[in-house]
C-alpha positions in Angstrom: -29.7 19.1 -136.4 -28.4 15.9 -134.9 -28.0 15.4 -131.2 -26.1 12.6 -129.5 -27.7 10.9 -126.5 -25.6 9.1 -124.0 -27.3 6.6 -121.8 -26.5 5.5 -118.2 -27.5 2.0 -117.3 -28.4 0.5 -113.9 -27.8 -3.2 -114.2 -29.2 -5.9 -112.0 -27.0 -8.9 -111.5 -29.2 -11.9 -111.1 -26.4 -14.2 -110.4 -26.5 -13.5 -106.7 -30.2 -13.6 -105.8 -29.9 -13.5 -102.0 -27.5 -10.6 -101.6 -29.1 -7.8 -103.5 -32.1 -7.0 -105.6 -32.8 -4.4 -108.2 -36.5 -3.8 -107.7 -38.9 -1.3 -109.2 -40.7 1.2 -106.8 -44.3 0.7 -107.6 -46.8 3.6 -107.7 -49.9 1.6 -107.7 -48.9 -2.1 -107.6 -46.1 -4.1 -106.2 -44.0 -6.9 -107.6 -41.0 -7.6 -109.6 -40.7 -6.9 -113.4 -40.9 -9.8 -115.7 -37.7 -8.7 -117.4 -34.9 -6.3 -117.0 -35.8 -2.6 -117.4 -33.4 0.1 -118.3 -33.5 3.7 -117.1 -31.9 5.9 -119.8 -30.6 9.2 -118.6 -29.4 11.9 -120.9 -27.2 14.8 -119.9 -27.7 16.9 -123.1 -31.3 16.5 -124.2 -34.2 18.5 -122.7 -36.5 15.6 -122.8 -36.3 12.2 -121.2 -36.6 9.0 -123.2 -38.9 6.5 -121.5 -41.3 3.8 -122.4 -44.8 5.2 -122.1 -46.3 1.9 -121.1 -43.9 1.2 -118.2 -44.6 2.6 -114.7 -41.6 1.3 -112.7 -38.7 3.4 -111.6 -35.3 1.7 -111.6 -33.3 4.0 -109.3 -33.5 1.7 -106.2 -31.4 -1.0 -104.7 -32.7 -3.4 -101.9 -30.3 -4.9 -99.4 -31.0 -7.4 -96.7 -30.2 -6.3 -93.1 -28.2 -8.3 -90.7 -25.9 -9.9 -93.3 -23.8 -12.6 -91.6 -21.3 -13.5 -94.4 -17.5 -13.0 -94.2 -17.2 -11.1 -97.6 -18.5 -7.7 -98.4 -22.1 -7.7 -99.3 -22.7 -7.0 -103.0 -25.2 -4.3 -103.6 -25.3 -3.7 -107.5 -23.4 -2.4 -110.5 -23.2 0.9 -112.3 -22.5 1.0 -116.0 -22.3 3.8 -118.6 -22.8 3.3 -122.4 -19.7 5.4 -122.8 -17.6 2.7 -121.2 -15.7 1.0 -124.0 -13.9 -1.3 -121.6 -10.6 0.4 -122.2 -10.3 1.8 -118.7 -10.7 5.4 -119.8 -13.7 5.9 -117.5 -13.8 6.0 -113.7 -16.9 5.6 -111.6 -17.4 7.9 -108.5 -19.8 7.3 -105.6 -21.0 10.0 -103.1 -23.8 10.4 -100.6 -24.8 8.6 -97.4 -22.0 6.2 -96.3 -20.1 6.6 -99.6 -16.5 5.5 -99.2 -17.1 4.1 -95.7 -20.2 2.0 -95.6 -20.5 1.7 -99.4 -17.6 1.4 -101.7 -17.5 1.2 -105.6 -15.0 -0.3 -107.9 -14.0 2.7 -110.0 -13.2 0.5 -113.0 -16.2 -1.9 -113.1 -18.8 0.1 -111.1 -19.6 -2.7 -108.7 -21.0 -1.4 -105.3 -20.5 -3.3 -102.1 -21.4 -2.8 -98.4 -18.5 -3.1 -96.1 -20.4 -4.1 -92.9 -23.6 -5.5 -91.6 -26.5 -3.1 -91.8 -29.5 -2.6 -89.4 -32.7 -1.3 -90.7 -33.7 -0.1 -87.3 -30.7 2.2 -87.2 -31.2 3.6 -90.8 -33.6 2.2 -93.3 -32.7 4.3 -96.4 -29.4 5.5 -97.9 -29.4 8.1 -100.7 -26.3 8.1 -102.9 -25.1 9.8 -106.1 -23.1 8.1 -109.0 -21.1 9.6 -111.8 -18.8 8.5 -114.6 -15.8 10.8 -115.4 -13.0 10.7 -117.8 -10.0 9.2 -116.0 -7.6 11.3 -117.9 -9.3 14.7 -117.9 -11.5 14.2 -114.9 -14.5 15.6 -116.7 -17.9 13.9 -116.3 -19.0 11.9 -119.3 -22.5 11.4 -117.8 -24.7 13.6 -115.6 -24.7 12.7 -111.9 -27.5 10.3 -111.1 -29.1 9.8 -107.6 -30.3 6.4 -106.5 -31.6 4.9 -103.2 -30.5 1.8 -101.3 -33.3 0.5 -99.1 -32.5 -1.9 -96.3 -34.8 -4.9 -96.5 -36.3 -5.8 -93.0 -36.1 -9.2 -91.3 -37.7 -10.2 -88.0 -34.8 -9.5 -85.7 -36.5 -7.5 -82.9 -38.7 -8.9 -80.2 -41.6 -6.8 -78.8 -40.6 -4.5 -75.9 -43.1 -3.4 -73.2 -43.0 0.3 -72.2 -42.5 -0.8 -68.5 -40.7 -3.6 -67.0 -43.3 -3.8 -64.1 -46.8 -2.5 -64.0 -48.7 -1.7 -60.8 -52.4 -1.5 -60.7 -55.3 -1.7 -58.2 -59.0 -2.4 -58.2 -61.6 -2.6 -55.5 -62.4 -6.0 -54.2 -65.7 -7.6 -55.1 -65.5 -6.0 -58.5 -67.7 -7.4 -61.4 -66.3 -9.6 -64.1 -64.7 -7.5 -66.9 -63.7 -4.6 -64.8 -60.8 -2.7 -66.4 -57.6 -3.1 -64.5 -54.8 -1.7 -66.6 -53.5 -1.6 -70.2 -50.1 -2.8 -71.2 -48.3 -1.8 -74.4 -45.5 -3.4 -76.3 -43.7 -2.1 -79.4 -41.7 -3.9 -82.1 -38.8 -2.1 -83.8 -39.2 -4.1 -87.0 -40.8 -2.6 -90.2 -44.6 -2.7 -89.7 -45.1 -2.2 -93.4 -43.3 -5.4 -94.4 -44.8 -8.7 -93.4 -45.9 -9.5 -89.8 -42.5 -8.8 -88.1 -44.1 -5.9 -86.1 -47.5 -7.3 -85.6 -47.8 -7.9 -81.8 -50.4 -10.2 -80.1 -50.9 -10.2 -76.3 -51.5 -13.3 -74.1 -51.6 -14.1 -70.4 -49.0 -16.5 -69.1 -49.8 -16.2 -65.4 -52.8 -14.9 -63.5 -55.6 -17.0 -64.7 -58.5 -17.6 -63.9 -58.6 -14.2 -62.0 -57.6 -11.9 -64.9 -57.7 -11.9 -68.7 -56.0 -9.8 -71.4 -57.3 -8.6 -74.8 -54.9 -9.9 -77.5 -54.9 -6.9 -79.7 -55.1 -4.0 -77.2 -53.3 -5.4 -74.1 -56.2 -4.4 -71.8 -56.3 -6.5 -68.6 -59.7 -7.2 -67.0 -61.1 -9.1 -64.1 -62.2 -12.6 -65.0 -63.5 -13.9 -61.7 -66.5 -12.7 -59.7 -66.3 -11.5 -56.0 -62.6 -11.6 -55.5 -62.2 -10.9 -51.7 -59.3 -8.8 -50.4 -59.6 -10.5 -47.0 -58.8 -13.9 -48.7 -56.1 -12.6 -51.1 -54.9 -9.1 -51.6 -52.0 -9.3 -54.0 -51.9 -10.9 -57.5 -49.0 -11.1 -60.0 -49.9 -11.4 -63.6 -47.4 -12.2 -66.4 -48.4 -10.9 -69.9 -46.6 -12.0 -73.2 -46.3 -9.9 -76.3 -45.4 -11.9 -79.5 -44.8 -10.6 -83.0 -45.5 -12.4 -86.3 -49.2 -12.2 -85.3 -48.5 -14.8 -82.6 -47.4 -17.5 -85.1 -44.8 -20.1 -84.6 -41.3 -18.6 -84.8 -42.3 -15.2 -83.7 -40.2 -13.3 -81.2 -41.8 -12.4 -77.8 -41.4 -10.3 -74.7 -43.0 -10.4 -71.2 -43.9 -8.0 -68.4 -45.2 -8.4 -64.9 -48.3 -6.7 -63.6 -48.8 -6.4 -59.8 -52.4 -6.1 -59.0 -53.7 -5.1 -55.6 -57.2 -5.4 -54.4 -58.3 -2.3 -52.4 -60.6 -2.6 -49.5 -64.3 -1.9 -49.5 -66.6 -2.1 -46.4 -67.9 -5.6 -47.0 -67.3 -6.9 -43.5 -69.4 -5.9 -40.4 -67.7 -5.5 -37.0 -67.9 -8.6 -34.7 -67.3 -9.0 -31.0 -65.1 -12.0 -30.3 -67.1 -12.8 -27.2 -70.6 -12.0 -26.1 -69.9 -11.0 -22.5 -67.2 -9.0 -20.8 -66.4 -8.8 -17.1 -64.8 -5.7 -15.4 -64.1 -4.7 -11.8 -64.0 -1.1 -10.5 -63.3 0.2 -7.0 -65.9 2.5 -5.7 -63.2 5.2 -5.0 -62.5 5.5 -8.7 -62.7 9.2 -9.8 -64.9 10.4 -12.6 -63.6 10.0 -16.2 -61.3 7.1 -15.1 -61.1 4.2 -17.6 -62.4 0.8 -16.3 -61.5 -1.4 -19.3 -61.4 -1.8 -23.1 -63.4 -3.9 -25.5 -62.9 -4.4 -29.2 -65.0 -5.6 -32.1 -63.0 -7.1 -34.9 -63.4 -5.8 -38.5 -61.6 -7.6 -41.4 -61.6 -4.3 -43.3 -58.9 -1.7 -43.1 -58.6 2.1 -42.8 -61.8 4.0 -42.7 -63.8 0.9 -43.6 -62.7 -0.5 -40.2 -63.6 2.5 -38.2 -66.0 1.7 -35.4 -68.1 3.8 -33.1 -69.1 2.3 -29.7 -72.2 3.2 -27.7 -74.1 2.1 -24.6 -77.6 1.3 -25.8 -79.2 0.0 -22.6 -78.5 -1.3 -19.1 -79.0 -0.3 -15.5 -75.7 1.8 -15.6 -76.6 3.8 -18.6 -76.0 7.1 -16.8 -73.2 5.9 -14.6 -70.7 4.9 -17.4 -69.6 6.1 -20.7 -67.7 4.7 -23.7 -65.4 6.3 -26.2 -63.5 5.1 -29.2 -59.7 5.0 -29.4 -59.0 6.2 -32.9 -55.6 4.4 -33.1 -56.7 1.0 -31.9 -60.4 1.1 -32.6 -61.1 -0.1 -29.1 -64.0 1.0 -26.9 -62.9 2.6 -23.6 -65.4 2.3 -20.8 -65.1 5.1 -18.3 -66.9 6.2 -15.0 -69.2 9.2 -15.4 -70.5 9.4 -11.8 -69.1 8.4 -8.4 -69.6 4.7 -7.6 -71.0 3.5 -4.2 -70.6 -0.1 -3.2 -73.1 0.3 -0.4 -75.8 1.4 -2.8 -75.1 -0.8 -5.9 -72.3 -3.2 -6.5 -73.2 -4.6 -10.0 -74.0 -3.0 -13.3 -75.0 -4.7 -16.5 -74.6 -2.8 -19.8 -75.3 -3.5 -23.5 -72.6 -2.1 -25.8 -73.0 -1.8 -29.5 -70.2 -1.4 -32.2 -71.2 0.2 -35.5 -69.2 0.9 -38.7 -69.1 4.7 -39.3 -68.7 4.3 -43.1 -71.2 1.9 -44.6 -71.2 1.0 -48.3 -74.9 0.7 -49.5 -73.8 -1.9 -52.1 -73.1 -4.5 -49.5 -76.0 -4.0 -47.1 -77.3 -7.3 -48.3 -74.4 -8.9 -46.4 -76.2 -8.0 -43.1 -76.3 -5.2 -40.5 -72.9 -3.6 -40.1 -73.0 -3.6 -36.3 -72.7 -6.0 -33.4 -73.5 -5.9 -29.6 -72.1 -7.4 -26.4 -72.9 -7.5 -22.7 -70.6 -5.8 -20.2 -70.8 -6.6 -16.5 -69.1 -4.2 -14.1 -68.6 -5.3 -10.5 -68.1 -2.5 -8.0 -65.5 -3.3 -5.3 -65.7 -2.0 -1.7 -62.9 0.2 -0.5 -62.3 2.0 2.8 -63.6 5.4 2.1 -63.0 8.6 4.1 -65.9 10.2 6.1 -68.4 12.2 4.2 -69.8 15.5 5.4 -73.5 16.2 5.3 -72.8 19.3 3.3 -70.2 20.4 0.8 -69.7 23.6 2.8 -71.1 25.2 5.9 -72.0 28.8 6.6 -72.5 30.0 10.2 -73.2 33.3 11.8 -72.2 34.6 15.3 -72.5 37.9 17.0 -69.3 39.6 17.9 -70.2 40.0 21.6 -70.8 36.3 22.3 -68.8 35.1 25.3 -65.9 32.7 24.9 -66.7 29.0 24.5 -70.1 29.8 22.9 -71.2 27.2 20.3 -71.9 28.7 16.9 -72.7 25.6 14.9 -72.1 22.0 14.2 -70.7 20.0 11.3 -71.6 16.3 10.7 -69.7 13.6 8.9 -70.0 9.8 8.9 -68.2 6.8 7.5 -70.0 5.7 4.3 -68.6 2.1 4.6 -70.7 -0.7 6.0 -68.5 -0.8 9.2 -69.5 2.8 10.1 -66.2 3.6 11.9 -66.4 6.4 14.4 -65.2 9.9 13.3 -63.3 12.6 15.1 -63.2 16.2 14.2 -60.4 18.8 14.2 -59.7 22.3 12.9 -57.0 22.8 10.3 -54.8 25.3 12.2 -53.3 26.5 8.9 -56.7 28.2 8.3 -57.1 29.4 11.9 -53.6 30.6 12.9 -54.9 32.7 15.8 -56.9 29.8 17.2 -60.1 31.9 17.4 -62.3 28.8 17.1 -62.2 25.3 18.3 -64.3 22.1 17.7 -65.5 19.3 19.8 -63.8 16.2 18.4 -66.7 14.0 19.3 -69.8 15.8 18.0 -68.4 18.4 15.6 -69.7 21.5 17.5 -67.7 24.6 16.7 -67.2 27.2 19.5 -65.3 30.4 20.1 -62.0 30.4 22.0 -61.2 34.1 21.7 -63.3 37.3 21.6 -64.6 38.4 18.2 -64.6 41.8 16.6 -66.5 42.4 13.5 -64.7 45.7 12.8 -61.4 43.8 12.8 -62.4 40.8 10.7 -65.9 40.2 9.2 -65.5 36.7 7.8 -63.5 33.7 9.2 -62.9 30.9 6.8 -61.7 27.8 8.5 -61.4 24.1 7.4 -62.7 21.2 9.5 -61.1 17.8 9.2 -63.1 14.6 9.8 -60.9 11.4 10.2 -61.7 7.8 11.1 -60.6 7.0 14.6 -59.4 3.5 13.5 -57.7 4.8 10.4 -56.7 8.5 10.6 -55.4 8.4 7.1 -58.9 8.2 5.9 -59.9 11.9 6.3 -61.9 14.5 4.5 -62.2 18.3 4.7 -65.0 20.8 4.5 -64.8 24.6 4.4 -66.7 26.5 7.1 -67.5 30.2 6.5 -68.2 32.1 9.8 -69.7 35.5 9.5 -69.4 37.8 12.5 -72.6 39.8 13.1 -72.4 43.4 14.3 -73.5 44.7 17.6 -73.4 48.3 18.6 -70.2 48.3 20.6 -68.4 51.3 19.1 -69.2 54.9 19.9 -69.4 57.5 17.0 -66.5 59.8 16.6 -65.4 62.8 14.5 -64.7 62.0 10.9 -61.5 64.0 11.2 -59.6 66.1 13.7 -61.2 69.5 13.9 -59.1 72.6 14.6 -60.5 75.9 13.5 -60.3 79.6 14.3 -62.6 82.5 15.2 -62.0 86.1 14.3 -61.6 88.7 17.1 -64.2 90.8 15.4 -66.6 88.0 14.9 -70.3 88.6 15.3 -72.7 86.6 17.4 -74.4 83.5 15.9 -71.7 83.3 13.2 -70.9 79.7 11.9 -67.3 78.9 12.3 -67.2 75.1 11.7 -69.3 72.2 10.5 -68.8 68.8 12.2 -69.5 65.3 10.9 -69.1 61.9 12.5 -68.5 58.2 11.6 -69.3 54.9 13.4 -67.3 51.7 12.9 -70.5 49.7 13.6 -72.8 48.6 10.8 -76.3 49.9 10.8 -79.0 48.2 8.7 -81.2 51.3 8.8 -78.4 53.9 8.5 -76.6 55.8 11.1 -78.3 58.6 13.0 -76.0 60.8 15.1 -76.9 63.5 17.6 -74.5 66.3 18.6 -74.7 68.3 21.8 -72.5 70.2 24.3 -72.0 68.6 27.7 -74.5 69.9 30.3 -71.7 71.3 32.5 -70.3 73.5 29.7 -73.4 74.3 27.7 -74.3 77.4 29.6 -70.8 78.8 30.2 -69.4 78.2 26.8 -68.5 81.0 24.4 -69.9 78.9 21.6 -73.1 77.2 20.7 -73.7 73.9 18.9 -76.6 73.3 16.5 -77.5 69.7 15.5 -78.5 69.7 11.8 -80.3 66.3 12.1 -78.4 65.0 9.0 -75.4 63.6 10.9 -73.7 67.0 10.9 -73.6 69.9 13.4 -72.5 73.5 13.3 -70.5 75.5 15.8 -71.6 79.1 16.2 -70.3 82.1 18.2 -72.2 83.1 21.2 -70.8 86.6 21.7 -69.8 89.5 19.5 -66.0 89.9 20.1 -63.1 87.8 21.2 -59.7 88.9 22.4 -56.8 86.6 21.7 -54.7 88.3 24.3 -57.2 87.3 27.0 -57.8 83.8 25.6 -56.0 82.6 22.5 -57.4 79.0 22.4 -60.7 77.5 23.3 -61.3 73.7 23.7 -64.9 72.9 23.0 -66.2 69.4 24.1 -68.8 67.9 21.8 -70.9 64.8 22.8 -71.8 62.5 19.8 -74.4 59.7 20.3 -75.9 57.1 18.0 -79.5 55.7 18.0 -78.7 52.0 18.0 -79.1 49.7 21.0 -77.4 50.0 23.3 -76.7 53.7 22.7 -73.1 54.5 22.4 -71.7 58.0 22.8 -68.3 59.7 23.0 -67.0 63.2 23.8 -64.8 64.8 21.2 -62.9 68.1 21.4 -62.8 70.9 18.9 -59.8 73.3 19.1 -60.8 76.9 18.4 -58.1 79.6 18.1 -58.7 83.3 18.3 -57.1 85.2 15.4 -57.0 88.7 13.9 -59.0 89.0 10.7 -59.7 91.6 8.2 -63.2 93.0 7.5 -64.0 90.2 5.2 -63.2 87.6 7.9 -59.9 86.5 6.3 -57.4 85.5 9.0 -54.3 87.8 9.3 -52.4 86.4 12.3 -52.9 84.3 15.3 -51.1 81.9 17.4 -52.3 79.1 15.2 -51.2 80.5 11.9 -49.4 77.3 11.1 -52.6 75.4 11.3 -54.6 77.6 9.1 -51.8 78.6 6.7 -49.2 75.9 6.9 -45.9 77.0 5.6 -43.2 74.8 4.4 -39.7 74.9 3.2 -38.9 74.6 -0.4 -36.8 71.8 -1.7 -33.9 74.2 -2.3 -34.0 75.4 1.3 -34.0 71.8 2.6 -31.0 70.9 0.5 -29.1 74.0 1.7 -29.8 73.1 5.3 -28.6 69.5 4.7 -25.4 70.7 3.1 -24.7 73.0 6.0 -25.2 70.1 8.5 -22.9 67.8 6.4 -20.1 70.5 6.2 -20.3 71.1 10.0 -20.0 67.4 10.7 -17.1 67.0 8.3 -15.3 69.9 10.1 -15.8 68.4 13.5 -14.5 65.1 12.4 -11.4 66.6 10.8 -10.7 68.7 13.9 -10.9 65.6 16.1 -8.6 63.6 13.8 -6.0 66.4 13.9 -6.1 66.5 17.6 -5.5 62.8 17.8 -2.6 62.9 15.4 -0.9 65.8 17.0 2.5 64.7 18.1 3.4 65.2 21.8 6.6 67.0 22.5 9.1 65.5 25.1 9.6 67.2 28.4 13.2 67.9 27.8 13.9 69.2 24.3 17.7 68.8 24.4 19.4 65.9 26.0 22.6 67.9 26.4 20.8 70.5 28.7 20.9 69.0 32.1 19.9 72.0 34.0 16.7 72.4 35.8 14.2 73.7 33.3 10.6 74.6 33.2 9.2 73.3 29.9 6.6 75.4 28.2 4.0 73.3 26.3 2.8 76.3 24.3 -0.9 75.4 24.9 -3.6 77.0 26.9 -4.6 75.2 30.1 -8.1 74.6 31.2 -7.7 76.1 34.6 -8.7 74.2 37.7 -11.3 72.3 35.7 -8.6 70.8 33.4 -7.7 67.5 35.2 -6.1 65.8 32.2 -2.7 67.4 32.4 -2.1 68.0 36.1 -3.6 66.8 39.3 -4.1 70.1 41.3 -4.9 68.1 44.4 -1.4 66.8 44.5 0.0 70.3 44.7 -2.3 71.0 47.6 -1.6 67.7 49.4 1.9 66.2 48.6 1.2 63.3 50.9 -1.6 62.1 48.5 0.8 61.5 45.6 0.2 58.2 44.0 3.6 56.9 43.0 2.2 54.6 40.3 0.1 57.3 38.7 1.2 58.3 35.2 0.7 61.4 33.2 -2.6 61.5 31.4 -1.9 64.1 28.8 0.7 62.1 26.8 1.5 58.5 26.2 4.5 57.4 28.2 7.5 56.1 26.2 8.4 53.4 28.7 6.8 52.0 31.7 8.9 51.9 34.8 8.5 51.5 38.5 9.4 54.8 40.1 11.5 54.8 43.1 9.5 54.8 46.3 10.4 57.7 48.7 9.0 58.5 51.9 6.4 61.2 51.8 7.2 64.4 53.7 4.7 66.4 55.6 3.3 69.6 54.4 6.0 72.3 54.0 4.5 75.5 55.5 7.1 77.9 54.2 6.6 76.7 50.6 2.9 76.9 50.9 3.1 80.4 52.3 5.5 81.4 49.6 3.2 80.1 46.8 0.1 81.7 48.3 2.0 85.0 48.6 3.1 84.9 45.0 -0.3 83.8 43.8 -1.8 86.8 45.6 0.7 89.1 44.0 0.0 87.8 40.5 -3.8 88.0 41.0 -3.5 91.7 42.0 -1.0 92.6 39.4 -2.7 94.7 36.8 0.1 93.9 34.3 -0.4 90.1 34.5 -1.7 88.5 31.3 -5.4 87.8 31.1 -4.9 84.0 30.8 -3.6 81.1 32.7 0.2 81.1 32.8 3.0 79.3 34.6 4.9 81.6 36.9 8.5 80.8 37.8 9.0 81.3 41.6 12.7 80.2 41.7 12.3 78.9 45.2 13.5 75.5 46.2 12.4 75.5 49.8 13.4 73.2 52.6 13.3 69.5 52.6 13.0 68.5 48.9 11.7 65.0 48.3 14.7 64.4 46.1 16.9 66.2 48.5 19.5 68.6 47.3 21.0 68.1 43.9 23.7 70.7 44.3 27.3 69.6 44.2 28.6 72.6 46.2 28.7 70.7 49.4 30.3 67.7 47.8 33.7 69.5 47.5 33.9 69.8 51.3 33.2 66.2 51.7 36.3 64.1 51.5 34.3 60.9 51.3 33.2 59.5 48.0 29.6 60.0 46.9 27.5 57.1 45.6 25.3 58.3 42.7 23.9 54.9 41.7 20.5 55.8 43.0 20.2 58.3 40.1 19.7 55.4 37.7 16.7 54.3 39.8 14.9 57.7 39.2 13.9 56.9 35.7 14.8 58.2 32.2 14.6 61.8 33.2 17.7 61.4 35.4 19.5 59.0 33.1 21.8 61.7 31.8 23.0 62.6 35.4 23.4 58.9 36.2 25.6 58.5 33.2 27.7 61.6 34.0 28.3 60.8 37.7 28.7 57.2 37.1 31.4 58.0 34.5 33.2 60.2 37.0 33.3 57.4 39.5 34.8 55.1 37.0 37.5 57.6 36.0 38.4 58.1 39.7 38.7 54.4 40.1 41.0 54.1 37.2 
């Protein structure tokens, strides 16, 4: 059976040697073939035809990157043995960049790159080629895959991973101490030539530092670099490709190197002696001055501790370290005294707190200086001989008795005189006084231990020449007890005795107290006064333990004969002088049952006190409040009651007796009427107004001559009064009787008009208007009649 094999040729065009190369891909060796090789591909046979002695593969194109020409860059040519040159075949290209980056001439099979390629962007392109019948579109060859590799050129300089490196090393480091490693990368192909082979070198920073050319490790190159001389270094490192050869590309970076501090410098005082002045009045812990030792190191390596190592003021002064400024602060520990010592010399030492043993060979890390402190004299206040005084005085000492003395003197060399006084804020009652010259304290008022045991006063000592210079001292005065108080009952005793009591029966136990203080304890004795001991109905037994018992002397007691007994008891103490007092025990006689329980007596309230409950008290208070409210309302109504006028109707001009419809108070009621006026008309006060109502208007009544006592009127009134008093039908209350008797000689004279008709002369009634508002109606009527007559 015959088979037809169709071959697909990859042709290399040697006419353009610098644009594209058809190069075999070696498996073991590299290089170009000595003559053109053909890769035969068959689409119908199951086996491949190849030359057994050839080991190159011809499915690769090589293309230089960064092509700078104006035309398309030629890549290669595809050709099929089926191509007869009649244009019946068409070449088709597919894969990476086909139709865009790579184009093919469908008639000739020429492949071209449309733009400049960069190997660093994409080093390999995989494409597929096929020849098809232009008329039917069917492939005449199987699809073949080939590779276009971008051939590298040195177009990228080395790039460091950082633009600036920062590093630090301790000062005084040995030569070759590692500082930092820098790294640069080259984007070119490391497998092709030396384009990506980087070599490091130092451009700036010698002779202090060096760099390893292959690793980029920077190391120290100079011994004993001192931070105090120079702290910062700037090193410039270059990375160059092509193995550092001429024409290679390069890049640089900057390395900032800082020398860190080590404790290689001891502290040093800038001067050997320091002078300070301190007033003797300076209080303790006050700063006198500051000293400082200089240390070229920093941070903890410069920390200094100061101490006083020797000197005559070792215990008088102290020194501390200011952590912020590293200064030594000299302070006063004890009070200074110019008169005792005015100059102190100290030796102060400054030492590093953090010492590095590696640099001990540089010398001791400490230094010392001398400090001279001059004490200045100041005017000081007087100083008391003691910080406080305690004095004792008996409470019965007479006034102006000296109880003690305080002493103060001026510590200055001038020894100014001192005067003393008592701070009256501490002795408001002025119980004590002091001699301003010698400081002796004496009493100015009587003392009483039972009232106040301790007196705490303050004494002031001031310089006479400069009173502002003064000092104070407390004086504690204890008042000692004397036996000046008599014992007395511990409580008020009031007891009872049963009527059926038996003789020698205990009815009450007594005890006593004494305000005085007894160091050996109180011893009281109880007894009855001698004048009552034999006649008393009770006996007293002293128990010798500061108590006593009252016993009955007889068998029975009668409360109707004697309801209360007052038993005097004499109480004495055993101190010197002996004090005694007489107290009284009240004993009431009560009725008791057979067990001695009290039933009733005149002093029940004392034995069985009764009280009101809270509810009862509230009820009583409510009743009192209601009663007070009632009284207030009644008084208010009485004040607001409207007074009725004397004449109810102004039209009624007849003589009337007005009834007030209220009950009079009899002869004792002096508010409404003056009874004396009725008895003695001559004693009428013309200006006296009524006291039972408020007058509407004030007017001056017409003065008329008083008439003498009318005997017939008096006799008539007395007769009628007698008749009413004896009348059994008269009402049993005060009433106003109408007598209907005018009498003779009225003060107002006759008001009748009967006689006027017989008088042919005209009457003048103008005087009616002078009689006041009560006669105003009559004045108007008669005055009107006169005017009518005139008209």
